[in-house]
C-alpha positions in Angstrom: -22.6 -28.4 52.5 -25.0 -25.8 53.8 -26.0 -22.7 51.7 -24.3 -20.5 54.3 -21.0 -22.3 54.0 -21.2 -22.3 50.1 -21.8 -18.5 50.3 -18.7 -18.0 52.4 -16.6 -20.1 50.1 -17.7 -18.1 47.1 -16.9 -14.8 48.9 -13.4 -16.0 49.8 -12.8 -17.2 46.2 -14.0 -13.8 44.9 -11.6 -12.0 47.2 -8.7 -14.2 46.1 -9.5 -13.6 42.4 -9.6 -9.8 43.0 -6.2 -10.1 44.7 -4.8 -11.8 41.6 -6.1 -9.3 39.1 -3.4 -7.0 37.6 -3.7 -3.3 38.1 -2.4 -0.7 35.7 0.7 -0.3 37.9 1.9 -3.8 37.1 0.5 -4.5 33.6 3.6 -4.6 31.4 3.2 -3.0 27.9 6.8 -3.0 26.9 10.5 -3.4 27.8 13.7 -1.6 27.2 16.8 -3.7 27.7 14.8 -5.8 30.2 13.4 -2.7 32.1 9.6 -2.9 32.1 7.2 -0.2 30.9 3.9 -0.4 32.7 0.5 0.7 31.5 0.4 3.2 34.4 3.6 4.8 33.2 2.4 4.9 29.6 -1.0 6.4 30.6 0.7 9.2 32.5 3.1 10.0 29.7 0.2 10.1 27.3 -1.7 12.4 29.6 1.2 14.8 29.8 1.6 14.9 26.0 -2.2 15.3 25.5 -2.3 18.2 28.0 0.7 19.9 26.3 -1.0 19.5 22.9 -4.3 20.9 24.0 -2.6 23.9 25.7 -0.6 24.7 22.6 -3.0 23.9 19.8 -6.5 23.6 21.1 -7.8 27.2 21.5 -10.7 29.3 20.3 -10.5 32.4 18.0 -12.2 35.7 18.8 -14.1 37.8 16.3 -10.8 39.2 14.9 -9.3 35.7 14.4 -7.0 36.1 17.4 -6.3 33.0 19.6 -7.9 33.1 23.1 -6.6 31.5 26.3 -9.7 29.2 26.6 -8.5 25.7 26.0 -10.3 22.9 24.2 -9.8 19.2 24.4 -9.2 16.4 21.9 -12.3 14.6 20.7 -11.9 10.7 20.7 -13.7 10.4 17.4 -12.9 13.5 15.5 -9.3 13.7 16.6 -8.6 9.9 16.6 -5.6 10.3 14.3 -4.0 12.9 16.6 -4.7 10.8 19.7 -3.1 7.7 18.0 0.0 9.7 17.2 0.2 11.0 20.7 0.0 7.5 22.1 2.9 6.4 19.8 4.9 9.4 21.0 4.1 8.5 24.6 5.6 5.0 24.1 8.7 6.5 22.4 9.1 9.0 25.3 8.9 6.1 27.8 11.6 4.2 25.8 13.8 7.3 26.0 13.1 7.7 29.7 14.3 4.2 30.4 17.3 4.5 28.2 18.4 7.7 30.0 17.9 6.2 33.4 20.0 3.2 32.3 22.7 5.3 30.7 22.8 7.5 33.8 23.8 4.5 35.9 26.5 3.4 33.3 28.0 6.9 33.3 27.9 7.2 37.1 25.6 10.2 37.0 24.2 10.8 40.4 21.0 12.7 41.0 20.6 13.3 44.7 17.2 12.9 46.4 17.6 16.4 47.7 18.0 17.9 44.1 15.2 15.7 42.8 12.8 16.6 45.6 13.6 20.3 45.1 12.7 20.0 41.4 9.6 17.9 42.1 8.3 20.5 44.6 8.0 23.0 41.7 5.3 20.9 40.1 3.4 19.6 43.2 0.4 21.9 42.7 0.1 21.1 39.0 0.4 17.4 39.7 -2.3 17.6 42.3 -4.6 19.6 40.0 -4.2 17.2 37.1 -4.3 14.1 39.3 -0.8 12.9 38.3 1.1 10.2 40.1 4.0 11.9 41.9 6.1 8.7 42.0 5.8 8.3 38.2 6.5 11.9 37.6 9.6 11.7 39.8 11.1 9.2 37.3 10.2 11.6 34.5 12.1 14.4 36.2 15.0 12.2 37.0 15.4 11.2 33.4 15.3 14.9 32.3 18.0 15.8 34.9 20.1 12.9 33.7 19.6 14.0 30.1 20.9 17.5 31.0 24.0 16.0 32.6 24.6 13.6 29.7 24.3 16.5 27.2 27.0 18.5 29.1 29.2 15.4 29.2 28.8 14.3 25.6 29.0 17.8 24.0 31.9 19.1 26.1 34.6 20.7 23.9 32.6 20.6 20.7 33.2 23.8 18.8 32.6 24.9 15.1 35.5 25.4 12.8 36.2 28.7 11.0 35.0 27.0 7.8 31.7 26.1 9.5 31.2 29.7 10.6 31.9 31.2 7.2 29.6 28.7 5.4 26.8 29.5 7.9 27.3 33.2 7.2 27.0 32.8 3.4 24.1 30.4 3.7 22.2 32.7 6.0 23.1 36.1 4.6 19.5 37.4 4.8 19.6 36.9 8.6 22.4 39.5 8.8 20.6 42.0 6.5 18.6 44.8 8.0 15.8 45.6 5.6 15.4 49.2 4.4 12.2 51.1 5.2 10.9 54.2 7.0 11.2 55.0 10.7 7.6 55.2 12.0 6.2 56.6 15.2 2.6 56.6 16.4 0.2 57.5 19.1 -2.6 55.0 19.9 -5.8 55.9 21.7 -9.2 54.3 22.2 -11.6 56.9 20.6 -11.7 59.0 17.4 -12.5 62.1 19.4 -9.4 61.8 21.6 -7.3 61.1 18.5 -8.6 64.2 16.7 -8.0 66.4 19.8 -4.3 65.2 20.0 -3.9 65.7 16.2 -5.1 69.3 16.5 -2.5 69.9 19.3 0.2 68.3 17.1 -0.8 70.5 14.1 -0.4 73.5 16.4 3.2 72.6 17.2 3.0 70.1 20.1 5.9 67.7 20.4 5.0 64.2 19.0 7.2 62.2 21.3 5.9 64.1 24.4 2.3 63.6 23.3 2.9 59.9 22.7 4.4 59.5 26.2 1.4 61.3 27.7 -1.5 59.8 25.8 -0.6 56.7 23.9 -1.8 53.3 25.1 0.9 51.4 23.1 4.0 50.2 25.0 6.0 52.2 22.4 4.9 55.3 24.4 8.1 54.8 26.5 10.1 55.5 23.4 8.0 58.5 22.3 5.9 56.2 20.0 8.9 54.9 18.0 8.1 51.6 16.3 11.5 51.4 14.5 11.9 50.7 10.8 8.7 49.7 8.9 8.5 48.2 5.4 6.3 45.9 3.3 7.6 42.9 5.3 6.8 44.3 8.7 4.1 42.3 10.6 1.6 45.1 11.2 -2.1 45.2 10.4 -2.8 46.2 6.8 -4.7 49.5 7.6 -1.8 50.8 9.7 1.0 49.6 7.4 -0.7 51.1 4.3 -1.1 54.5 5.9 2.4 54.5 7.3 4.2 53.6 4.1 2.4 56.3 2.1 3.9 59.0 4.3 7.0 61.0 3.3 9.8 61.7 5.8 8.4 64.2 8.4 4.8 63.8 7.4 2.0 62.9 9.7 -1.4 61.3 8.9 -4.0 64.0 8.3 -6.8 62.0 10.0 -6.7 59.2 12.6 -6.2 55.7 11.2 -8.7 53.1 12.6 -7.6 49.5 13.3 -8.8 46.7 15.6 -6.5 48.2 18.3 -8.0 51.7 18.3 -7.2 55.0 16.5 -3.6 55.9 15.4 -1.9 59.1 14.6 1.2 58.1 12.5 4.3 60.0 11.8 7.1 59.1 9.4 10.8 59.7 10.1 13.8 59.2 7.8 14.0 56.5 5.2 16.8 53.9 5.7 18.5 51.8 3.1 19.1 48.0 3.7 22.3 47.2 5.5 24.4 44.0 5.6 26.5 43.2 8.6 30.0 42.0 7.7 31.2 38.5 8.7 33.5 40.1 11.3 30.5 41.9 12.8 28.4 38.8 12.9 31.1 36.2 13.9 30.4 36.1 17.6 26.7 35.6 17.1 27.4 32.8 14.5 29.7 31.1 16.9 27.0 30.8 19.5 24.4 29.5 17.0 26.8 27.1 15.3 28.1 25.7 18.6 24.6 25.0 19.8 23.7 23.4 16.4 26.7 21.1 16.5 26.2 20.2 20.1 22.5 19.4 19.5 23.4 17.2 16.5 26.1 15.3 18.3 23.7 14.6 21.2 20.9 13.6 18.9 23.3 11.1 17.3 24.3 9.9 20.7 20.6 9.2 21.7 19.9 7.6 18.3 22.8 5.2 18.9 21.5 4.3 22.4 18.1 3.5 20.9 19.6 1.6 17.9 21.6 -0.7 20.2 18.7 -1.2 22.7 16.4 -4.2 22.8 12.9 -2.7 22.7 9.6 -4.6 23.0 6.2 -3.1 22.5 3.6 -5.6 23.5 0.6 -3.4 22.5 2.0 -3.2 19.0 2.7 -6.9 18.8 -0.8 -7.7 20.0 -2.3 -5.4 17.4 -0.2 -7.1 14.6 -1.2 -10.6 15.8 -4.9 -9.6 15.9 -4.6 -8.4 12.3 -2.9 -11.7 11.2 -5.7 -13.7 12.8 -8.3 -11.6 11.0 -6.6 -12.1 7.7 -6.2 -15.9 8.1 -9.9 -16.2 9.0 -10.9 -14.3 5.8 -12.8 -11.6 7.8 
C-alpha cells in the first residue's frame, strides 16, 4: 500500500473516531426513574448556582464596611469546599427537575409552548450574556412552571385551625409587640456649615418639618424628617442613636451630629410605651402566615415523598466511591 493511501486511511479512521466520541450533551452522569441526566445539563445547573452564589455572597466592602455591587468569583483552590457543595446541589436540583417533569405528566399538567416561550423570552438577554444553552434552560423553566401548578393543586384547601392560630400568636408574641421609645425627626445635609445655618434658623423659630422638606437629603424629608419610634434596638448608626436617645421630648441637638452619611440635626418628639396587639387584632395577619407555612410544609413533604420513591443513580458519585475502594485495596 502506498504512503498516500495509508495517509488517507488514517485520516478516515480519525474522522470515524471523532464521530464516535461522546460530547457533554450525551454523557450520562445520572438517572431519575430511567430519565437521563447529562453532563451538559449538570454543568449548566452548576453554572446557574455558581452565578447566584457569587452575586449574593461574593462582593467587596468599602472603607465603611458596606457591601459594594462589584462581584467577585469563586476561587477553585481557596473555595473548593463551596464549589464541591454547589456541585452536589446542582445534581440534587437536576434530580428535582426530572421528578417535576415526570410528575407533571402523571398529573396531566400542560405547559403550552406559547406560555413557555413567553417566559423564556424574559431571560434571552441574560442567557446570551452568560452563554447559557437555551434548550436546557427551557427545561429548567418548564419544571419551575410545573412546580407552581403542582403547588396550587397539592395545597388547595389547606387552612390552619383556630388552635394553630392561637398557638402561633402565643409563640410569637414579640412579633406583635411594638417597642417603646421616642419619636425622632432629623434633617440630614452634606456639610457642617449648611447644618449650622439650618440650626440657627430653627433656633430662631423656623418650622422643623418645613425645613426638613426643604433641605434634608434623607428620604424621610417627605414626612418632615420623621423617622418614627427610635429605641436601643433600632438599627441606626451609633453616633446618631446615642445623640437621639439623650434628647428629652421637644429637645433638639445643640450642634450637628456627624455620621458617615453627613451632618444631622435631630429633634425628639413624644415618648411612647410598648404596646401589644391583641389576638383579635393580629388574627388576619396570622392566618396569612400560618396558611403559607402549612402549605409550604405539605408541599415539601410531597416533594420528599416523590424523591423517596424514585430510583436515583449518580454515576459520578459511584465512580468516586469505586476509585476510593481501589485505592484502599492497593494499600495506597
